[in-house]
MARPAVEX-948085 format. One record per residue (C-alpha): residue number from 1; chain; x, y, z. Coordinates in nm, 3 decimals. Each point is the difference from the previous one (the first is absolute). Layout:
! MARPAVEX-948085
+-----+--------+---------+---------+---------+
| num | cadena |       u |       v |       w |
+-----+--------+---------+---------+---------+
| NUM |      A |       X |       Y |       Z |
...
+-----+--------+---------+---------+---------+
! end
This chain:
! MARPAVEX-948085
+-----+--------+---------+---------+---------+
| num | cadena |       u |       v |       w |
+-----+--------+---------+---------+---------+
|   1 |      A |   0.376 |   0.737 |  -4.209 |
|   2 |      A |  -0.251 |  -0.264 |  -0.117 |
|   3 |      A |   0.262 |  -0.274 |   0.042 |
|   4 |      A |   0.069 |   0.106 |   0.360 |
|   5 |      A |  -0.373 |   0.008 |   0.076 |
|   6 |      A |  -0.042 |  -0.350 |  -0.145 |
|   7 |      A |   0.288 |  -0.130 |   0.211 |
|   8 |      A |  -0.144 |   0.160 |   0.316 |
|   9 |      A |  -0.345 |  -0.146 |  -0.066 |
|  10 |      A |   0.151 |  -0.348 |  -0.050 |
|  11 |      A |   0.203 |   0.038 |   0.319 |
|  12 |      A |  -0.294 |   0.110 |   0.212 |
|  13 |      A |  -0.207 |  -0.286 |  -0.141 |
|  14 |      A |   0.265 |  -0.258 |   0.088 |
|  15 |      A |   0.036 |   0.152 |   0.344 |
|  16 |      A |  -0.376 |  -0.016 |   0.060 |
|  17 |      A |  -0.011 |  -0.367 |  -0.104 |
|  18 |      A |   0.301 |  -0.079 |   0.219 |
|  19 |      A |  -0.142 |   0.179 |   0.303 |
|  20 |      A |  -0.340 |  -0.165 |  -0.029 |
|  21 |      A |   0.085 |  -0.352 |  -0.119 |
|  22 |      A |   0.339 |  -0.057 |   0.161 |
|  23 |      A |  -0.034 |   0.192 |   0.324 |
|  24 |      A |  -0.359 |   0.080 |   0.097 |
|  25 |      A |  -0.174 |  -0.323 |  -0.104 |
|  26 |      A |   0.232 |  -0.240 |   0.185 |
|  27 |      A |  -0.020 |   0.212 |   0.315 |
|  28 |      A |  -0.379 |   0.035 |  -0.024 |
|  29 |      A |  -0.042 |  -0.376 |  -0.039 |
|  30 |      A |   0.182 |  -0.048 |   0.329 |
|  31 |      A |  -0.178 |   0.280 |   0.184 |
|  32 |      A |  -0.355 |  -0.035 |  -0.129 |
|  33 |      A |  -0.021 |  -0.375 |  -0.063 |
|  34 |      A |  -0.245 |   0.050 |  -0.291 |
|  35 |      A |  -0.243 |  -0.268 |  -0.103 |
|  36 |      A |   0.128 |  -0.199 |  -0.295 |
|  37 |      A |  -0.210 |   0.037 |  -0.313 |
|  38 |      A |  -0.222 |  -0.310 |  -0.016 |
|  39 |      A |  -0.015 |  -0.045 |  -0.379 |
|  40 |      A |   0.239 |  -0.098 |  -0.276 |
|  41 |      A |   0.010 |   0.165 |  -0.341 |
|  42 |      A |  -0.158 |  -0.313 |  -0.144 |
|  43 |      A |  -0.292 |   0.021 |   0.245 |
|  44 |      A |  -0.052 |   0.371 |  -0.069 |
|  45 |      A |  -0.026 |  -0.067 |  -0.373 |
|  46 |      A |  -0.313 |  -0.204 |   0.073 |
|  47 |      A |  -0.173 |   0.284 |   0.184 |
|  48 |      A |  -0.290 |   0.157 |  -0.195 |
|  49 |      A |   0.087 |   0.240 |  -0.283 |
|  50 |      A |  -0.005 |   0.356 |   0.132 |
|  51 |      A |   0.054 |  -0.109 |   0.360 |
|  52 |      A |   0.277 |   0.155 |   0.202 |
|  53 |      A |   0.180 |  -0.335 |   0.027 |
|  54 |      A |  -0.004 |  -0.057 |  -0.375 |
|  55 |      A |   0.098 |   0.361 |  -0.065 |
|  56 |      A |   0.295 |  -0.041 |   0.239 |
|  57 |      A |   0.146 |  -0.273 |  -0.223 |
|  58 |      A |  -0.049 |   0.216 |  -0.310 |
|  59 |      A |   0.156 |   0.300 |   0.176 |
|  60 |      A |   0.308 |  -0.200 |   0.094 |
|  61 |      A |   0.035 |  -0.165 |  -0.341 |
|  62 |      A |  -0.033 |   0.332 |  -0.187 |
|  63 |      A |   0.287 |   0.140 |   0.206 |
|  64 |      A |   0.206 |  -0.320 |  -0.004 |
|  65 |      A |  -0.016 |  -0.020 |   0.381 |
|  66 |      A |  -0.013 |  -0.302 |   0.229 |
|  67 |      A |  -0.269 |  -0.063 |   0.260 |
|  68 |      A |   0.184 |   0.064 |   0.326 |
|  69 |      A |  -0.184 |  -0.156 |   0.297 |
|  70 |      A |   0.091 |   0.283 |   0.237 |
|  71 |      A |  -0.058 |   0.276 |  -0.254 |
|  72 |      A |  -0.329 |  -0.100 |  -0.164 |
|  73 |      A |  -0.207 |   0.242 |   0.210 |
|  74 |      A |   0.210 |   0.288 |  -0.132 |
|  75 |      A |  -0.052 |  -0.114 |  -0.359 |
|  76 |      A |  -0.374 |  -0.028 |   0.062 |
|  77 |      A |   0.000 |   0.362 |   0.117 |
|  78 |      A |   0.164 |   0.102 |  -0.327 |
|  79 |      A |  -0.296 |  -0.152 |  -0.183 |
|  80 |      A |  -0.286 |   0.144 |   0.206 |
|  81 |      A |   0.164 |   0.342 |   0.038 |
|  82 |      A |   0.102 |   0.003 |  -0.368 |
|  83 |      A |   0.360 |   0.108 |   0.053 |
|  84 |      A |   0.263 |  -0.165 |  -0.218 |
|  85 |      A |   0.321 |  -0.158 |   0.125 |
|  86 |      A |   0.209 |   0.288 |  -0.130 |
|  87 |      A |   0.202 |   0.206 |   0.248 |
|  88 |      A |  -0.256 |   0.279 |   0.008 |
|  89 |      A |  -0.280 |  -0.258 |   0.013 |
|  90 |      A |   0.155 |  -0.157 |   0.310 |
|  91 |      A |   0.022 |   0.338 |   0.170 |
|  92 |      A |  -0.356 |   0.090 |  -0.106 |
|  93 |      A |  -0.125 |  -0.324 |   0.155 |
|  94 |      A |   0.171 |   0.087 |   0.329 |
|  95 |      A |  -0.124 |   0.361 |  -0.016 |
|  96 |      A |  -0.353 |  -0.138 |  -0.040 |
|  97 |      A |   0.054 |  -0.227 |   0.301 |
|  98 |      A |   0.130 |   0.291 |   0.207 |
|  99 |      A |  -0.302 |   0.210 |  -0.096 |
| 100 |      A |  -0.223 |  -0.297 |   0.079 |
| 101 |      A |   0.131 |  -0.005 |   0.356 |
| 102 |      A |   0.251 |  -0.284 |  -0.027 |
| 103 |      A |   0.312 |   0.127 |   0.169 |
| 104 |      A |   0.291 |  -0.241 |   0.015 |
| 105 |      A |   0.374 |   0.011 |  -0.047 |
| 106 |      A |  -0.011 |  -0.133 |  -0.361 |
| 107 |      A |  -0.271 |   0.252 |  -0.094 |
| 108 |      A |   0.181 |   0.293 |   0.158 |
| 109 |      A |   0.341 |  -0.103 |  -0.138 |
| 110 |      A |  -0.130 |  -0.044 |  -0.355 |
| 111 |      A |  -0.190 |   0.329 |   0.004 |
| 112 |      A |   0.305 |   0.182 |   0.136 |
| 113 |      A |   0.226 |  -0.166 |  -0.256 |
| 114 |      A |  -0.235 |   0.102 |  -0.281 |
| 115 |      A |  -0.031 |   0.357 |   0.124 |
| 116 |      A |   0.378 |   0.039 |   0.021 |
| 117 |      A |   0.100 |  -0.175 |  -0.323 |
| 118 |      A |  -0.298 |   0.052 |  -0.234 |
| 119 |      A |  -0.101 |   0.367 |   0.007 |
| 120 |      A |  -0.135 |  -0.027 |  -0.354 |
| 121 |      A |  -0.277 |  -0.226 |   0.137 |
| 122 |      A |  -0.105 |   0.208 |   0.302 |
| 123 |      A |  -0.333 |   0.090 |  -0.161 |
| 124 |      A |  -0.082 |  -0.371 |  -0.050 |
| 125 |      A |   0.103 |  -0.078 |   0.358 |
| 126 |      A |  -0.221 |   0.276 |   0.139 |
| 127 |      A |  -0.290 |  -0.124 |  -0.213 |
| 128 |      A |   0.050 |  -0.358 |   0.125 |
| 129 |      A |   0.011 |   0.122 |   0.360 |
| 130 |      A |  -0.324 |   0.196 |  -0.047 |
| 131 |      A |  -0.161 |  -0.296 |  -0.171 |
| 132 |      A |   0.092 |  -0.215 |   0.301 |
| 133 |      A |  -0.149 |   0.256 |   0.241 |
| 134 |      A |  -0.327 |   0.005 |  -0.193 |
| 135 |      A |  -0.023 |  -0.375 |  -0.060 |
| 136 |      A |  -0.160 |  -0.268 |   0.210 |
| 137 |      A |   0.246 |  -0.124 |   0.266 |
| 138 |      A |   0.163 |  -0.322 |  -0.121 |
| 139 |      A |   0.247 |  -0.076 |   0.281 |
| 140 |      A |  -0.226 |  -0.268 |   0.148 |
| 141 |      A |  -0.096 |  -0.174 |  -0.321 |
| 142 |      A |   0.053 |  -0.376 |   0.003 |
| 143 |      A |   0.210 |  -0.004 |  -0.316 |
| 144 |      A |   0.018 |  -0.376 |  -0.045 |
| 145 |      A |  -0.376 |  -0.043 |   0.052 |
| 146 |      A |  -0.105 |   0.242 |  -0.274 |
| 147 |      A |   0.187 |  -0.172 |  -0.284 |
| 148 |      A |  -0.322 |  -0.152 |  -0.141 |
| 149 |      A |  -0.167 |   0.342 |  -0.023 |
| 150 |      A |  -0.016 |   0.192 |  -0.328 |
| 151 |      A |   0.294 |   0.239 |  -0.019 |
| 152 |      A |  -0.210 |   0.277 |  -0.149 |
| 153 |      A |  -0.245 |  -0.004 |   0.293 |
| 154 |      A |   0.289 |   0.027 |   0.249 |
| 155 |      A |   0.146 |   0.295 |  -0.192 |
| 156 |      A |  -0.340 |   0.171 |   0.002 |
| 157 |      A |  -0.045 |  -0.072 |   0.371 |
| 158 |      A |   0.332 |   0.170 |   0.082 |
| 159 |      A |  -0.081 |   0.305 |  -0.207 |
| 160 |      A |  -0.367 |   0.009 |   0.111 |
+-----+--------+---------+---------+---------+
! end
């Protein structure tokens, strides 16, 4: 039974990555026309220690991820909301955003996907949703303008 569970978890993880990276992101880039991230990894490394920009580079390097110009805002949210890039972390981030009032197709689709395929994490998802409801609204933050700010102060600001 453990082997089957492991296979199912791997499958759902690959499906989540495929749906987000290979389907949703290309479509969203066309529909939304997001602003391209204005900094390179090299530039971010020269941001002050403890700043969000510098912490973004560390976050990506620790996880062996690339800085994706159209995806940087999402990675920044992982840092300030303190949700990892694991499958349940991705869904928690989107549950937070839903609770915080950000309703979009990617948010709804990810939350629905998590609720259907990850019942063992429902408690975490509910907690993330509640945390989002109780947190300061972040939908209108200027993500690329706050990169010089200390990460810890942004985390505290979100959580009051």
